[in-house]
Steps between C-alpha positions, in 0.01 A plus 500: 500500500448495119393266223675563171291694251214572742412811699360359824480681833617244754439547872719299735304310763611524861636144506836350603556375145507729193137488383348764271144551379384690191180544305523402135281592202339224290729583207804437722386172658665265252797731423578505873508120507724498192733752666524281810575191290762686296675605822515141623213547744230249581135488596445450873120524519192606305165572665182705471309729733144632514510860624149603397379526859772759563386732226321747723770536761776645288854372517840648450432468129186424302670193355511346847123487544171473320552208263690181439876469483752239397841501664835346412805466722831468319843417638748739340864569584401798715246302706129438448277708273124489570310626195135593544268521198155655551222330298157602388240416766239387247709275274840446661765350273876504457752378247647151525849463650530126436709543187757699701490309829356147462436481875239773457256270318358318802505815712291675233254212488464524877436876475215433257353232728520716812406842360354455153771711338561416135850432366512627143648268236580229753572163344367307799162607640414181685394545864774428748361520853134461400437130438143558383355472850468871578156658451459658158656845487671474838815710525623447858720811520257740332416731789270741316125477454532244223778320318583587142377268232808342350483478120542146375743631241608832357396430144646170383757324718857496376599196294562199722339668801357290784144606581285449807241221494132588539371507861365168620139482621571245775731504800776292344827671405503627145702308243841655460634516143845352542727532200496169314808331356430262213713246317587133484529348844412818689284445806389716790560429867287696746647541849302668778356724618469260793838343581625233732647624826442847639597730214254763379284458189626571151424336167780399263417388146787316330521433128747217458633236265572200715645659813663797325325832568422705189294763679375577849216738579392599849163596640512667840261714702342218700592660832365848427391632839398861449795634700532824305131582555533410868779758540249777425288386795784518754654786690848590369660439841354148510544388137859386551352181647326425170816579303686250718258232381530562126752213481583311817862433405558875446316642798791720611569626147141603428438644846816711463404608147153604619638686802757672279219611268292633789798668662599665173145631453492632857859627519577278799863452608569145617747470792838355413461205735171408332665511157765255616245268661294498180809398303580233760155348454518527121830311491365235736204461265741461207702231676190306604372483143836406352544220753156364419551520124842336505353204682202472267718523190721220627191290567350569155823376345499180707718602796268460799801551728513863388135556593552348843806709579375833371159445662675454833701819450196700397302376799776605739517838324127566525478387860754762594306760300195407708698530824645840408219665305195310626412343165667237283457716187534833686150594388366838617838602642558768237253779580445860385776716642726214606480151648299323768785287635826600667744213568701503820882477484495133599264426209729682258785281623290188441431602140868566434597162642231329293639661184843354573359152556270498196766642271729205573223255411390688187857501369529126564170434324605720208804276452279191509263645240790598273661157522184292460508382138135399486386833639713703261378290208146611581598862570740588221345614174143456629255786458756732346419869448785673320602851607375631166155344546490609864563861399240484224227356723582707810605214728569651839608428856682183597413322175617800299835513681548132411464601135747786500259780600707680762231694685457512878356807671724443803797564269357725228313745724602411855267662750565508876649287642617327180696813409740398779512124443660467153287208385673260259269413212478132403481441125535214252475489122402135443128568539418137582386326817864464606551877473188576700614256768844661518354848531297375796810358669696822444216724617442290811865534602496875433180545700651311792785752492252787490302364795819478704596856410152636567496336843850618586456864395132553585469867605311613806200729516130477435343211310197690370401855406155655502338528158241769421288453188514792256190721468517500121515260211838335499698225334767267634701203380701221659769303318673213679736222386324197644636148478320431170564842350352849516190542716331825394208688658332809353266688735245776439337682791200726445447842658345340806800275562324182382652246262371563148729246337772266621675284244737225616722344235689173535788423258319178410301707249817540294633151554200270452497554120872420483441149637303429183817565302728322747301177457530486121726216382504334842311187593173517688636319811754781544232766529452469879873558542499798263195646667646461848829659394304821434261448797254770400197614697145414405352700789723803443394501135127435539405793724 
């Protein structure tokens, strides 16, 4: 594993996907990001860690303990590169990556909120997760004796920089300095954070002329729950249950990513049957979400018939998941070392038969959607993200594949059992709502095929292996292609086998900013349709 022009000593983690980790010097932090970008790579995740409490225990390398660190995970042609930058314990700071990878901006703002680490020369220093309600100086992930004092600025802010508002003395949320658009006829429309229905909270500030959107800016972080701090209070063999609750629609993906991270840190070999059962559950999770979204998208475009039909199919699908795995969403069925459910042959036959029945109905509904003029009028051209813009902004997962970004871990780095399934990647280049709908149809049909094959060829043997925690500081990572995109988990265990840091990353971090661009030039009433066509997580973003 190499990055052009850099001398980095990469160690391969003991994971089923190609994942490497290397320590990087401050002078190489930005050049490494530039090398990744030049090679066509992309940013997967960016997070910080407080390792001050580990300073006296000694790790494999002094850079692993005794101070703060900032970490970046990059997808490169060879796999995933985890770069680890040690920071000064007294005044931790690192160079801005937002000019290289725009998706880094909000991740960096979250790092500052959670750990007090400064981002040098950042153009946007507004709080992201802290809405002005946290006690003064609180840094929730600072594990040492006291959090660092974050400088308000490093000298003068760059021209055009957004700066944080002063702390508010009362308990009301602090005013957030949205970017203002001025001109004749421009008005603002504030939507949320409380919405009709049952969706989670998010604030959307439209600048519009009439109904045409000139600019959209989001404010998220309303569902911040302290999950990453809670991980450090749990035993590693129990924390998979918390990972499964990061985002309820991706419970299998995050549980598998966490277990993969723990298993890679501990050198645990997962039985083959368990690998296949994990994939079976992951594909069932993918189908369930696609069925739900296809119905909701039809409804948002005025075709209530589509919602009724796909809701019926999804309900049948989830009821069978409950019968076979004991839970409609298969929560807590992926466990360290394997799985906690083992379907009987008759249950495997039921799932195969259900795939046949649902595939016939999905194909019929796909034809109805394609031939419905009113539906296509709402879908086509709406919320377009060109392949060029998608590549520039780092659009990923399902939405990225609808904009010509051909990346799917099941195809690019197939791990067991995907290395034996020959997954067909679904892609479109239109980048509009219609393209995102078509990718969902294609992926649903492919996942139905995979479920049938997984049930038919499920190997025998054990469903779970014993996992012994390492008696040393260790690192592990999990990287899974969930239904929305890449679910990533980075795990640090201290010398006593306790969780020092666990970072869970949902692809919504990359994709939420892209919705702001997708809305430009559309009319405000089309925003719910655009938003639903991405269907991003609030909960998975606001850990």
